[in-house]
C-alpha positions in Angstrom: 199.8 143.7 -156.1 198.8 147.1 -154.5 196.3 145.3 -152.4 198.8 142.9 -151.1 201.1 145.7 -150.0 198.3 147.5 -148.1 197.5 144.2 -146.4 201.1 143.7 -145.3 201.1 147.4 -144.0 197.9 146.8 -142.2 199.2 143.6 -140.5 202.4 145.3 -139.6 200.5 148.2 -138.1 198.3 145.9 -136.0 201.3 144.0 -134.8 203.0 147.2 -133.6 199.8 148.4 -132.0 199.4 145.0 -130.1 203.0 145.0 -129.0 203.0 148.6 -127.8 199.9 148.0 -125.7 201.2 144.8 -124.0 203.4 146.6 -121.4 200.4 148.9 -120.5 198.1 145.9 -120.0 200.9 144.3 -117.8 201.2 147.5 -115.7 197.5 147.6 -115.3 197.4 144.1 -114.1 200.1 144.8 -111.5 198.3 147.8 -110.3 195.0 145.8 -110.1 196.8 143.1 -108.0 198.3 145.7 -105.7 194.8 147.3 -105.3 193.3 143.9 -104.4 196.0 143.3 -101.9 195.4 146.7 -100.2 191.8 146.1 -100.1 192.3 142.8 -98.3 194.2 144.8 -95.6 197.7 143.6 -96.7 200.3 146.2 -95.9 203.5 147.0 -97.7 207.1 146.4 -96.6 208.8 149.3 -95.1 212.6 149.9 -95.2 214.3 152.2 -92.7 217.8 153.0 -94.0 220.4 154.7 -91.8 223.3 156.1 -93.6 226.5 156.3 -91.5 228.6 156.7 -94.6 230.6 159.9 -95.5 228.8 160.0 -98.9 225.1 160.2 -99.8 223.8 156.8 -100.9 221.3 155.8 -103.6 219.2 152.9 -102.4 217.7 150.3 -104.7 215.5 147.3 -104.0 216.1 144.3 -106.2 213.7 141.2 -106.5 214.3 138.4 -109.0 216.4 140.8 -111.2 213.9 143.6 -111.2 215.1 146.8 -109.7 213.1 149.5 -108.0 214.8 152.8 -107.0 213.7 153.8 -103.5 215.6 157.0 -103.1 218.6 158.8 -101.7 219.7 159.0 -98.1 222.1 161.8 -97.2 225.2 161.3 -95.2 224.6 160.6 -91.5 220.8 160.6 -91.8 218.0 158.1 -91.7 215.1 157.9 -94.2 212.1 155.4 -94.6 211.0 153.9 -97.9 207.9 151.9 -98.7 208.6 149.0 -101.1 206.0 148.1 -103.7 203.5 145.4 -102.7 204.9 142.7 -105.0 208.3 142.7 -103.2 206.5 140.8 -100.4 205.0 138.2 -102.7 205.8 134.6 -101.8 209.0 133.3 -103.5 210.8 136.7 -104.3 214.4 136.9 -103.3 214.7 140.5 -102.3 217.9 142.5 -101.6 218.5 146.1 -100.9 221.5 147.7 -102.6 223.3 151.0 -101.7 225.5 152.9 -104.0 227.6 155.6 -102.3 227.4 158.6 -104.8 230.8 159.4 -106.1 232.3 156.0 -105.3 232.6 152.8 -107.3 231.8 150.7 -104.2 228.4 149.2 -103.3 226.9 147.2 -100.5 224.0 144.8 -100.6 221.9 143.0 -97.9 221.8 139.2 -98.0 218.7 137.8 -99.6 215.6 138.7 -97.6 212.4 136.7 -97.5 209.6 139.2 -96.8 205.9 139.1 -96.0 203.6 142.1 -96.1 204.0 144.3 -93.0 207.7 143.5 -92.4 210.0 146.4 -91.4 213.6 146.3 -92.6 216.1 148.2 -90.6 219.5 148.7 -92.5 222.4 150.5 -91.3 225.0 151.4 -93.9 228.3 152.0 -92.3 231.3 154.0 -93.4 233.2 150.7 -93.7 230.6 149.1 -96.0 231.6 145.6 -94.9 230.3 146.4 -91.4 226.8 147.3 -92.6 224.0 145.3 -91.0 220.3 144.5 -91.5 217.4 143.2 -89.4 213.9 142.4 -90.5 211.0 142.7 -88.0 207.6 141.3 -88.5 204.5 143.1 -87.4 202.5 140.2 -86.2 
């Protein structure tokens, strides 16, 4: 009976070890894919965000439900962010979302279909409904 309990504990320990290592392996695969794309000369997508709002904004990129925080743009300033390589993969529906800090409002771009090397220019206006976005290709 004692041997059976230790076998169960060993199996449980191995299962925990395997499940805790799985996210690390996934992250390493994503990094390897990004490194391969960079080696092939593929460039990342750049987002230039101009904040004409009275409040500072927090900028987030969303692709297929995955969020990536890009940073903060202070009031009446412009900042440039580089999106991770996987945002430009074929088939991703990418949006930029801005959250004015201290407000319950938010504004999002329409769905953007991006390719490596694209440049996004997004102007966030004080009246959030008037915000506009443009995407320029490099080639």
